[in-house]
RORO-770055 format. One record per residue: chain; x, y, z of N, C-alpha, C in turn; residue in one letter. Coordinates in steps of 0.02 Angstrom, whole numbers, plus 50000, padded with zeros to 5 digits. Layout:
<atoms>
+----+-------+-------+-------+-------+-------+-------+-------+-------+-------+----+
: ch :  n_c1 :  n_c2 :  n_c3 : ca_c1 : ca_c2 : ca_c3 :  c_c1 :  c_c2 :  c_c3 : aa :
+----+-------+-------+-------+-------+-------+-------+-------+-------+-------+----+
:  A :     X :     Y :     Z :     X :     Y :     Z :     X :     Y :     Z :  A :
...
+----+-------+-------+-------+-------+-------+-------+-------+-------+-------+----+
</atoms>
This chain:
<atoms>
+----+-------+-------+-------+-------+-------+-------+-------+-------+-------+----+
: ch :  n_c1 :  n_c2 :  n_c3 : ca_c1 : ca_c2 : ca_c3 :  c_c1 :  c_c2 :  c_c3 : aa :
+----+-------+-------+-------+-------+-------+-------+-------+-------+-------+----+
:  A : 50803 : 50069 : 48072 : 50818 : 49995 : 48122 : 50785 : 49971 : 48174 :  M :
:  A : 50759 : 49919 : 48133 : 50704 : 49875 : 48174 : 50701 : 49886 : 48245 :  S :
:  A : 50664 : 49862 : 48305 : 50664 : 49849 : 48365 : 50699 : 49769 : 48376 :  L :
:  A : 50700 : 49746 : 48326 : 50738 : 49662 : 48350 : 50806 : 49673 : 48331 :  S :
:  A : 50831 : 49721 : 48292 : 50898 : 49733 : 48258 : 50934 : 49768 : 48315 :  T :
:  A : 50896 : 49836 : 48347 : 50941 : 49849 : 48405 : 50913 : 49820 : 48454 :  Q :
:  A : 50871 : 49754 : 48476 : 50880 : 49731 : 48532 : 50948 : 49682 : 48523 :  L :
:  A : 50950 : 49648 : 48455 : 51015 : 49601 : 48435 : 51082 : 49666 : 48462 :  S :
:  A : 51087 : 49700 : 48433 : 51146 : 49752 : 48439 : 51154 : 49766 : 48521 :  N :
:  A : 51111 : 49796 : 48538 : 51116 : 49790 : 48626 : 51139 : 49736 : 48668 :  G :
:  A : 51102 : 49667 : 48641 : 51144 : 49618 : 48692 : 51197 : 49599 : 48659 :  L :
:  A : 51224 : 49609 : 48583 : 51308 : 49607 : 48563 : 51340 : 49643 : 48609 :  A :
:  A : 51317 : 49705 : 48625 : 51376 : 49759 : 48662 : 51366 : 49721 : 48744 :  A :
:  A : 51320 : 49692 : 48747 : 51309 : 49662 : 48836 : 51349 : 49606 : 48828 :  L :
:  A : 51380 : 49579 : 48778 : 51409 : 49496 : 48778 : 51369 : 49456 : 48790 :  N :
:  A : 51299 : 49465 : 48800 : 51251 : 49409 : 48798 : 51226 : 49374 : 48725 :  L :
:  A : 51201 : 49311 : 48757 : 51180 : 49268 : 48676 : 51108 : 49260 : 48718 :  Q :
:  A : 51057 : 49250 : 48675 : 50995 : 49235 : 48686 : 50974 : 49185 : 48636 :  L :
:  A : 50943 : 49132 : 48640 : 50878 : 49091 : 48600 : 50836 : 49161 : 48560 :  E :
:  A : 50833 : 49129 : 48504 : 50778 : 49163 : 48455 : 50717 : 49178 : 48481 :  A :
:  A : 50712 : 49115 : 48532 : 50634 : 49123 : 48549 : 50627 : 49177 : 48621 :  E :
:  A : 50676 : 49173 : 48648 : 50684 : 49229 : 48707 : 50689 : 49296 : 48659 :  Q :
:  A : 50731 : 49301 : 48611 : 50714 : 49367 : 48592 : 50645 : 49384 : 48551 :  Q :
:  A : 50625 : 49344 : 48533 : 50563 : 49363 : 48520 : 50510 : 49378 : 48555 :  Q :
:  A : 50523 : 49345 : 48626 : 50477 : 49344 : 48682 : 50499 : 49428 : 48718 :  A :
:  A : 50553 : 49447 : 48711 : 50559 : 49511 : 48744 : 50544 : 49560 : 48691 :  L :
:  A : 50525 : 49551 : 48622 : 50517 : 49608 : 48572 : 50434 : 49605 : 48604 :  I :
:  A : 50399 : 49546 : 48584 : 50334 : 49534 : 48592 : 50312 : 49572 : 48663 :  R :
:  A : 50354 : 49568 : 48708 : 50348 : 49617 : 48776 : 50338 : 49686 : 48782 :  Y :
:  A : 50385 : 49725 : 48748 : 50381 : 49773 : 48720 : 50321 : 49798 : 48685 :  L :
:  A : 50321 : 49758 : 48649 : 50246 : 49784 : 48587 : 50171 : 49797 : 48636 :  E :
:  A : 50182 : 49726 : 48690 : 50127 : 49751 : 48732 : 50119 : 49813 : 48767 :  L :
:  A : 50177 : 49814 : 48796 : 50188 : 49880 : 48831 : 50167 : 49937 : 48794 :  I :
:  A : 50186 : 49964 : 48729 : 50174 : 50013 : 48695 : 50093 : 49992 : 48673 :  K :
:  A : 50058 : 49941 : 48683 : 49982 : 49953 : 48650 : 49947 : 49952 : 48711 :  K :
:  A : 49967 : 49955 : 48779 : 49939 : 49963 : 48836 : 49961 : 50025 : 48868 :  W :
:  A : 49992 : 50064 : 48838 : 50032 : 50108 : 48878 : 49977 : 50176 : 48879 :  N :
:  A : 49953 : 50195 : 48829 : 49895 : 50237 : 48834 : 49839 : 50235 : 48875 :  R :
:  A : 49803 : 50172 : 48901 : 49772 : 50176 : 48932 : 49798 : 50155 : 48996 :  S :
:  A : 49830 : 50124 : 49015 : 49868 : 50111 : 49083 : 49929 : 50154 : 49105 :  F :
:  A : 49955 : 50183 : 49072 : 50009 : 50229 : 49093 : 50071 : 50187 : 49122 :  N :
:  A : 50101 : 50133 : 49099 : 50137 : 50099 : 49132 : 50215 : 50125 : 49117 :  L :
:  A : 50230 : 50161 : 49065 : 50291 : 50192 : 49062 : 50272 : 50283 : 49027 :  V :
:  A : 50327 : 50314 : 49054 : 50315 : 50393 : 49035 : 50340 : 50392 : 48969 :  A :
:  A : 50375 : 50377 : 48937 : 50395 : 50378 : 48872 : 50393 : 50296 : 48823 :  N :
:  A : 50364 : 50281 : 48796 : 50355 : 50227 : 48750 : 50388 : 50223 : 48707 :  S :
:  A : 50428 : 50261 : 48667 : 50463 : 50250 : 48607 : 50514 : 50203 : 48608 :  S :
:  A : 50514 : 50175 : 48557 : 50563 : 50120 : 48559 : 50627 : 50124 : 48565 :  D :
:  A : 50657 : 50182 : 48565 : 50729 : 50188 : 48608 : 50728 : 50185 : 48675 :  Q :
:  A : 50669 : 50235 : 48719 : 50669 : 50237 : 48774 : 50634 : 50183 : 48807 :  Q :
:  A : 50601 : 50119 : 48774 : 50598 : 50055 : 48818 : 50640 : 49994 : 48797 :  L :
:  A : 50695 : 50008 : 48747 : 50748 : 49972 : 48734 : 50797 : 49978 : 48782 :  L :
:  A : 50832 : 50053 : 48770 : 50886 : 50072 : 48820 : 50870 : 50065 : 48906 :  S :
:  A : 50820 : 50126 : 48907 : 50803 : 50139 : 48983 : 50777 : 50084 : 49017 :  K :
:  A : 50744 : 50046 : 48990 : 50689 : 50006 : 49025 : 50730 : 49909 : 49011 :  H :
:  A : 50721 : 49904 : 48945 : 50731 : 49828 : 48942 : 50813 : 49804 : 48952 :  L :
:  A : 50868 : 49831 : 48928 : 50918 : 49814 : 48930 : 50944 : 49854 : 48995 :  L :
:  A : 50922 : 49892 : 49015 : 50955 : 49931 : 49089 : 50926 : 49851 : 49138 :  D :
:  A : 50893 : 49839 : 49121 : 50861 : 49752 : 49169 : 50904 : 49714 : 49144 :  C :
:  A : 50919 : 49691 : 49075 : 50945 : 49640 : 49068 : 51023 : 49646 : 49089 :  I :
:  A : 51050 : 49685 : 49071 : 51131 : 49714 : 49092 : 51146 : 49693 : 49177 :  A :
:  A : 51098 : 49683 : 49196 : 51136 : 49656 : 49278 : 51123 : 49601 : 49275 :  V :
:  A : 51099 : 49554 : 49225 : 51079 : 49476 : 49281 : 51158 : 49442 : 49262 :  T :
:  A : 51204 : 49482 : 49239 : 51265 : 49423 : 49236 : 51290 : 49426 : 49323 :  S :
:  A : 51265 : 49466 : 49364 : 51273 : 49483 : 49430 : 51201 : 49460 : 49481 :  Y :
:  A : 51150 : 49447 : 49412 : 51098 : 49415 : 49477 : 51114 : 49335 : 49481 :  V :
:  A : 51122 : 49301 : 49440 : 51150 : 49248 : 49447 : 51092 : 49202 : 49487 :  R :
:  A : 51022 : 49170 : 49461 : 50959 : 49135 : 49514 : 50986 : 49080 : 49489 :  P :
:  A : 50976 : 49025 : 49546 : 50975 : 48949 : 49528 : 50912 : 48936 : 49516 :  N :
:  A : 50900 : 48865 : 49457 : 50847 : 48818 : 49447 : 50808 : 48818 : 49523 :  A :
:  A : 50744 : 48843 : 49507 : 50680 : 48836 : 49582 : 50700 : 48886 : 49621 :  G :
:  A : 50735 : 48937 : 49624 : 50717 : 48997 : 49668 : 50664 : 49039 : 49657 :  Q :
:  A : 50638 : 49084 : 49711 : 50578 : 49116 : 49702 : 50618 : 49181 : 49704 :  R :
:  A : 50599 : 49219 : 49651 : 50612 : 49305 : 49676 : 50546 : 49337 : 49668 :  I :
:  A : 50557 : 49406 : 49702 : 50507 : 49429 : 49712 : 50518 : 49508 : 49680 :  L :
:  A : 50486 : 49529 : 49637 : 50500 : 49584 : 49606 : 50458 : 49652 : 49638 :  D :
:  A : 50465 : 49679 : 49694 : 50419 : 49723 : 49711 : 50426 : 49794 : 49675 :  V :
:  A : 50346 : 49825 : 49671 : 50330 : 49882 : 49627 : 50358 : 49861 : 49560 :  G :
:  A : 50328 : 49815 : 49530 : 50349 : 49791 : 49480 : 50325 : 49829 : 49412 :  S :
:  A : 50272 : 49874 : 49432 : 50254 : 49913 : 49366 : 50232 : 49881 : 49303 :  G :
:  A : 50270 : 49899 : 49239 : 50264 : 49870 : 49179 : 50294 : 49805 : 49181 :  A :
:  A : 50320 : 49780 : 49226 : 50345 : 49717 : 49250 : 50426 : 49724 : 49239 :  G :
:  A : 50466 : 49769 : 49242 : 50537 : 49771 : 49251 : 50564 : 49772 : 49325 :  F :
:  A : 50602 : 49728 : 49325 : 50641 : 49691 : 49304 : 50601 : 49612 : 49274 :  P :
:  A : 50554 : 49621 : 49321 : 50528 : 49537 : 49339 : 50511 : 49497 : 49255 :  G :
:  A : 50482 : 49532 : 49229 : 50468 : 49496 : 49159 : 50535 : 49476 : 49112 :  I :
:  A : 50570 : 49511 : 49099 : 50641 : 49510 : 49071 : 50683 : 49443 : 49112 :  P :
:  A : 50692 : 49446 : 49168 : 50733 : 49398 : 49192 : 50676 : 49336 : 49191 :  W :
:  A : 50618 : 49332 : 49204 : 50565 : 49271 : 49198 : 50603 : 49238 : 49113 :  A :
:  A : 50596 : 49293 : 49069 : 50611 : 49279 : 49001 : 50676 : 49221 : 48990 :  I :
:  A : 50716 : 49270 : 49025 : 50802 : 49229 : 49016 : 50809 : 49168 : 49078 :  L :
:  A : 50779 : 49176 : 49141 : 50783 : 49114 : 49183 : 50719 : 49077 : 49168 :  Y :
:  A : 50693 : 49043 : 49147 : 50621 : 49004 : 49118 : 50618 : 48963 : 49197 :  P :
:  A : 50663 : 48944 : 49232 : 50673 : 48889 : 49262 : 50683 : 48926 : 49342 :  N :
:  A : 50668 : 48977 : 49341 : 50662 : 49009 : 49399 : 50576 : 49060 : 49408 :  T :
:  A : 50572 : 49027 : 49486 : 50478 : 49065 : 49490 : 50491 : 49157 : 49508 :  H :
:  A : 50454 : 49181 : 49473 : 50447 : 49250 : 49498 : 50390 : 49285 : 49506 :  I :
:  A : 50387 : 49311 : 49572 : 50328 : 49353 : 49584 : 50338 : 49426 : 49568 :  V :
:  A : 50274 : 49449 : 49516 : 50268 : 49498 : 49519 : 50219 : 49560 : 49564 :  L :
:  A : 50260 : 49578 : 49605 : 50221 : 49616 : 49649 : 50202 : 49693 : 49641 :  L :
:  A : 50125 : 49721 : 49641 : 50108 : 49789 : 49626 : 50044 : 49794 : 49668 :  D :
:  A : 50035 : 49861 : 49678 : 49974 : 49872 : 49712 : 49934 : 49903 : 49670 :  S :
:  A : 49960 : 49926 : 49618 : 49922 : 49973 : 49576 : 49872 : 49919 : 49529 :  N :
:  A : 49813 : 49942 : 49521 : 49781 : 49873 : 49499 : 49770 : 49883 : 49420 :  G :
:  A : 49774 : 49930 : 49392 : 49791 : 49938 : 49304 : 49842 : 49901 : 49303 :  K :
:  A : 49896 : 49908 : 49332 : 49965 : 49869 : 49314 : 49972 : 49803 : 49322 :  K :
:  A : 49938 : 49779 : 49375 : 49952 : 49695 : 49385 : 49882 : 49676 : 49336 :  T :
:  A : 49846 : 49711 : 49299 : 49800 : 49686 : 49243 : 49849 : 49665 : 49189 :  R :
:  A : 49882 : 49725 : 49179 : 49937 : 49717 : 49126 : 49984 : 49667 : 49138 :  F :
:  A : 50010 : 49656 : 49194 : 50056 : 49604 : 49214 : 50038 : 49547 : 49204 :  L :
:  A : 49985 : 49527 : 49206 : 49941 : 49460 : 49221 : 49914 : 49468 : 49122 :  F :
:  A : 49907 : 49508 : 49085 : 49894 : 49485 : 49019 : 49974 : 49485 : 48986 :  Q :
:  A : 50026 : 49515 : 49011 : 50081 : 49492 : 48976 : 50105 : 49405 : 49001 :  A :
:  A : 50099 : 49408 : 49071 : 50103 : 49337 : 49088 : 50062 : 49289 : 49041 :  K :
:  A : 50003 : 49294 : 49010 : 49964 : 49257 : 48982 : 49987 : 49254 : 48906 :  T :
:  A : 50010 : 49315 : 48867 : 50010 : 49309 : 48803 : 50084 : 49283 : 48793 :  E :
:  A : 50107 : 49299 : 48828 : 50188 : 49263 : 48824 : 50195 : 49202 : 48860 :  L :
:  A : 50149 : 49167 : 48883 : 50141 : 49081 : 48919 : 50207 : 49082 : 48960 :  Q :
:  A : 50202 : 49125 : 49010 : 50269 : 49149 : 49053 : 50257 : 49103 : 49126 :  L :
:  A : 50263 : 49027 : 49109 : 50227 : 48979 : 49180 : 50252 : 48997 : 49224 :  A :
:  A : 50325 : 49014 : 49233 : 50347 : 49031 : 49297 : 50350 : 49105 : 49321 :  N :
:  A : 50291 : 49128 : 49297 : 50277 : 49186 : 49345 : 50209 : 49191 : 49375 :  V :
:  A : 50221 : 49233 : 49425 : 50153 : 49233 : 49466 : 50144 : 49311 : 49485 :  E :
:  A : 50074 : 49327 : 49459 : 50067 : 49400 : 49481 : 50005 : 49420 : 49547 :  V :
:  A : 50040 : 49468 : 49584 : 50009 : 49487 : 49660 : 49980 : 49566 : 49650 :  E :
:  A : 49931 : 49561 : 49644 : 49889 : 49643 : 49679 : 49912 : 49657 : 49757 :  N :
:  A : 49963 : 49676 : 49777 : 49952 : 49688 : 49852 : 50017 : 49729 : 49865 :  C :
:  A : 50023 : 49762 : 49934 : 50053 : 49795 : 49926 : 50117 : 49765 : 49986 :  R :
:  A : 50183 : 49780 : 49974 : 50224 : 49749 : 49998 : 50226 : 49727 : 50083 :  L :
:  A : 50220 : 49750 : 50120 : 50219 : 49754 : 50175 : 50162 : 49703 : 50206 :  E :
:  A : 50100 : 49686 : 50162 : 50045 : 49649 : 50174 : 50079 : 49571 : 50128 :  H :
:  A : 50120 : 49567 : 50093 : 50123 : 49518 : 50050 : 50154 : 49462 : 50092 :  Y :
:  A : 50121 : 49393 : 50090 : 50135 : 49352 : 50122 : 50155 : 49284 : 50060 :  Q :
:  A : 50246 : 49274 : 50071 : 50238 : 49230 : 50032 : 50238 : 49157 : 50045 :  S :
:  A : 50218 : 49105 : 50003 : 50206 : 49040 : 50044 : 50268 : 48990 : 50047 :  P :
:  A : 50329 : 49023 : 50016 : 50388 : 48995 : 50029 : 50441 : 49042 : 50020 :  G :
:  A : 50499 : 49022 : 50031 : 50565 : 49051 : 50055 : 50585 : 49099 : 49993 :  Q :
:  A : 50579 : 49176 : 49989 : 50608 : 49213 : 49941 : 50665 : 49209 : 49949 :  I :
:  A : 50713 : 49191 : 49883 : 50778 : 49193 : 49876 : 50818 : 49245 : 49837 :  D :
:  A : 50781 : 49301 : 49829 : 50793 : 49351 : 49793 : 50731 : 49401 : 49808 :  I :
:  A : 50742 : 49484 : 49831 : 50693 : 49532 : 49833 : 50740 : 49575 : 49774 :  V :
:  A : 50701 : 49593 : 49730 : 50706 : 49649 : 49677 : 50671 : 49702 : 49681 :  T :
:  A : 50712 : 49768 : 49648 : 50658 : 49831 : 49644 : 50693 : 49864 : 49618 :  C :
:  A : 50676 : 49935 : 49558 : 50697 : 49981 : 49513 : 50627 : 50023 : 49521 :  R :
:  A : 50653 : 50094 : 49545 : 50617 : 50142 : 49538 : 50573 : 50129 : 49605 :  A :
:  A : 50578 : 50101 : 49657 : 50520 : 50080 : 49704 : 50533 : 50119 : 49754 :  F :
:  A : 50575 : 50134 : 49803 : 50592 : 50152 : 49867 : 50645 : 50163 : 49881 :  A :
:  A : 50673 : 50212 : 49944 : 50737 : 50202 : 49964 : 50751 : 50131 : 49978 :  T :
:  A : 50820 : 50108 : 49993 : 50845 : 50052 : 50005 : 50816 : 50041 : 50081 :  L :
:  A : 50803 : 50078 : 50128 : 50785 : 50078 : 50189 : 50711 : 50069 : 50195 :  A :
:  A : 50669 : 50100 : 50155 : 50595 : 50079 : 50150 : 50591 : 50034 : 50131 :  E :
:  A : 50633 : 50000 : 50075 : 50617 : 49935 : 50052 : 50622 : 49866 : 50094 :  T :
:  A : 50684 : 49872 : 50134 : 50699 : 49826 : 50175 : 50658 : 49829 : 50229 :  L :
:  A : 50643 : 49885 : 50265 : 50581 : 49884 : 50324 : 50525 : 49863 : 50288 :  E :
:  A : 50498 : 49864 : 50231 : 50439 : 49844 : 50203 : 50425 : 49766 : 50184 :  K :
:  A : 50510 : 49754 : 50179 : 50509 : 49676 : 50150 : 50539 : 49632 : 50225 :  A :
:  A : 50542 : 49651 : 50265 : 50586 : 49625 : 50334 : 50546 : 49543 : 50352 :  R :
:  A : 50472 : 49551 : 50335 : 50449 : 49492 : 50356 : 50480 : 49441 : 50314 :  H :
:  A : 50494 : 49457 : 50263 : 50496 : 49417 : 50199 : 50591 : 49376 : 50180 :  L :
:  A : 50639 : 49425 : 50232 : 50701 : 49419 : 50216 : 50709 : 49378 : 50266 :  I :
:  A : 50767 : 49330 : 50276 : 50797 : 49273 : 50292 : 50863 : 49263 : 50282 :  T :
:  A : 50925 : 49263 : 50322 : 50990 : 49270 : 50296 : 50991 : 49221 : 50218 :  P :
:  A : 50956 : 49193 : 50191 : 50975 : 49158 : 50131 : 50939 : 49226 : 50078 :  E :
:  A : 50914 : 49264 : 50093 : 50872 : 49313 : 50045 : 50922 : 49366 : 50030 :  T :
:  A : 50937 : 49385 : 49959 : 50976 : 49441 : 49939 : 50924 : 49503 : 49914 :  R :
:  A : 50947 : 49556 : 49924 : 50904 : 49615 : 49902 : 50948 : 49638 : 49848 :  L :
:  A : 50920 : 49637 : 49793 : 50957 : 49669 : 49725 : 50921 : 49729 : 49709 :  L :
:  A : 50953 : 49789 : 49718 : 50909 : 49857 : 49703 : 50958 : 49869 : 49635 :  A :
:  A : 50898 : 49929 : 49589 : 50933 : 49929 : 49531 : 50926 : 50015 : 49545 :  L :
:  A : 50975 : 50039 : 49546 : 50991 : 50127 : 49557 : 51023 : 50170 : 49492 :  K :
:  A : 51006 : 50207 : 49494 : 51047 : 50269 : 49453 : 51107 : 50280 : 49478 :  G :
:  A : 51119 : 50336 : 49489 : 51171 : 50367 : 49519 : 51201 : 50346 : 49585 :  R :
:  A : 51248 : 50320 : 49613 : 51270 : 50297 : 49663 : 51232 : 50318 : 49730 :  Y :
:  A : 51204 : 50278 : 49767 : 51159 : 50297 : 49824 : 51193 : 50304 : 49883 :  P :
:  A : 51232 : 50345 : 49890 : 51283 : 50349 : 49936 : 51229 : 50380 : 50019 :  A :
:  A : 51179 : 50417 : 50003 : 51138 : 50441 : 50057 : 51100 : 50373 : 50088 :  E :
:  A : 51068 : 50331 : 50024 : 51029 : 50271 : 50052 : 51088 : 50234 : 50093 :  E :
:  A : 51128 : 50226 : 50050 : 51177 : 50157 : 50095 : 51192 : 50191 : 50159 :  L :
:  A : 51206 : 50260 : 50180 : 51230 : 50275 : 50250 : 51157 : 50287 : 50300 :  D :
:  A : 51096 : 50259 : 50271 : 51046 : 50276 : 50309 : 51025 : 50206 : 50317 :  S :
:  A : 51051 : 50143 : 50303 : 51015 : 50066 : 50312 : 51020 : 50064 : 50379 :  L :
:  A : 50963 : 50014 : 50391 : 50965 : 49992 : 50453 : 51025 : 49951 : 50476 :  P :
:  A : 51058 : 49936 : 50550 : 51118 : 49915 : 50535 : 51113 : 49850 : 50544 :  S :
:  A : 51067 : 49814 : 50549 : 51057 : 49744 : 50556 : 51056 : 49711 : 50469 :  D :
:  A : 51081 : 49757 : 50415 : 51080 : 49732 : 50358 : 51164 : 49759 : 50321 :  Y :
:  A : 51186 : 49722 : 50292 : 51251 : 49732 : 50256 : 51266 : 49745 : 50175 :  R :
:  A : 51310 : 49761 : 50158 : 51307 : 49788 : 50103 : 51351 : 49744 : 50069 :  V :
:  A : 51340 : 49692 : 50031 : 51389 : 49638 : 49991 : 51428 : 49685 : 49937 :  L :
:  A : 51371 : 49717 : 49883 : 51439 : 49755 : 49841 : 51373 : 49810 : 49813 :  S :
:  A : 51412 : 49858 : 49788 : 51389 : 49891 : 49737 : 51417 : 49932 : 49676 :  V :
:  A : 51390 : 49880 : 49617 : 51412 : 49874 : 49560 : 51388 : 49918 : 49504 :  T :
:  A : 51443 : 49963 : 49469 : 51423 : 50007 : 49418 : 51417 : 49973 : 49362 :  E :
:  A : 51347 : 49976 : 49327 : 51330 : 49947 : 49281 : 51339 : 49986 : 49200 :  I :
:  A : 51350 : 49954 : 49127 : 51358 : 50000 : 49084 : 51281 : 49961 : 49053 :  Q :
:  A : 51256 : 50009 : 49007 : 51203 : 49985 : 48986 : 51205 : 50030 : 48912 :  V :
:  A : 51195 : 50000 : 48867 : 51198 : 50034 : 48797 : 51148 : 50078 : 48808 :  P :
:  A : 51157 : 50125 : 48763 : 51112 : 50180 : 48749 : 51097 : 50234 : 48808 :  G :
:  A : 51123 : 50227 : 48862 : 51127 : 50248 : 48938 : 51176 : 50295 : 48946 :  I :
:  A : 51181 : 50359 : 48955 : 51242 : 50385 : 48970 : 51261 : 50390 : 49060 :  D :
:  A : 51200 : 50405 : 49055 : 51183 : 50417 : 49141 : 51214 : 50351 : 49189 :  G :
:  A : 51220 : 50358 : 49265 : 51258 : 50315 : 49295 : 51206 : 50255 : 49336 :  D :
:  A : 51219 : 50202 : 49310 : 51170 : 50141 : 49350 : 51207 : 50098 : 49402 :  R :
:  A : 51178 : 50074 : 49439 : 51213 : 50038 : 49493 : 51178 : 49976 : 49507 :  H :
:  A : 51206 : 49923 : 49526 : 51160 : 49878 : 49547 : 51191 : 49853 : 49639 :  L :
:  A : 51131 : 49860 : 49676 : 51154 : 49846 : 49746 : 51128 : 49796 : 49782 :  V :
:  A : 51188 : 49759 : 49820 : 51155 : 49686 : 49831 : 51180 : 49698 : 49922 :  E :
:  A : 51126 : 49678 : 49938 : 51131 : 49687 : 50031 : 51105 : 49602 : 50051 :  I :
:  A : 51112 : 49597 : 50109 : 51081 : 49537 : 50142 : 51082 : 49556 : 50233 :  R :
:  A : 51044 : 49521 : 50256 : 51032 : 49553 : 50334 : 51097 : 49513 : 50364 :  T :
:  A : 51103 : 49541 : 50417 : 51161 : 49534 : 50464 : 51158 : 49564 : 50522 :  S :
:  A : 51194 : 49539 : 50575 : 51176 : 49576 : 50655 : 51261 : 49620 : 50653 :  A :
:  A : 51303 : 49628 : 50587 : 51350 : 49666 : 50605 : 51317 : 49749 : 50566 :  E :
:  A : 51347 : 49789 : 50579 : 51346 : 49858 : 50557 : 51377 : 49852 : 50474 :  S :
:  A : 51336 : 49901 : 50437 : 51339 : 49912 : 50372 : 51406 : 49931 : 50352 :  V :
:  A : 51456 : 49908 : 50326 : 51525 : 49938 : 50297 : 51518 : 50002 : 50266 :  P :
:  A : 51584 : 50026 : 50249 : 51587 : 50096 : 50215 : 51588 : 50056 : 50140 :  T :
:  A : 51560 : 50075 : 50083 : 51572 : 50064 : 50023 : 51600 : 50125 : 49995 :  I :
:  A : 51666 : 50105 : 49968 : 51689 : 50150 : 49925 : 51662 : 50168 : 49844 :  D :
:  A : 51641 : 50223 : 49830 : 51597 : 50230 : 49778 : 51629 : 50224 : 49706 :  P :
:  A : 51708 : 50226 : 49724 : 51735 : 50215 : 49654 : 51762 : 50145 : 49638 :  T :
:  A : 51723 : 50082 : 49688 : 51735 : 50021 : 49676 : 51672 : 49987 : 49630 :  I :
:  A : 51682 : 49963 : 49584 : 51616 : 49931 : 49557 : 51636 : 49946 : 49456 :  G :
+----+-------+-------+-------+-------+-------+-------+-------+-------+-------+----+
</atoms>
């Protein structure tokens, strides 16, 4: 079965409809990862099934909960091979997405992907999160396989305002990480996500800054 057919089946399972150009861009993106992976070590396994389910569909599955508005600025920290930033940039062409990574090889790949996919809404920054200075309001900070929630929030503290949401893609329910959050942040939701082709647990954690204590979240909810 072709990668294109597998993608179409995955999108159907998620009840998502994309333009043909968007699907073609997503396929081209995966092909770029496969081409560059041997030299740049972007992902551990670059097989079609792993790239599609473990990475691409995993990022796309949460888009129903992301809901960015046109003109908003999203910061993808520890972007690596571009997950979730590049798939989101393809799905939301009117949203500005900053791909941030401190690894020079990976940011070189990200710039190449931005160029070849003609993603005018993408900006690539080779920088550590704690040193990054944004020229404008960050509306969403997102991360996937980056650090614990507390570490991410501490490193991004200078970028977070009351209007900023942290959207963290996690595997199993991160009970210990939630218990370790600073008291000036509150959890808005922890949503279990179903990803086609993945049997393991996947969760999307949404956090905002707050003067209130972080509430206890029931892991059965979501």
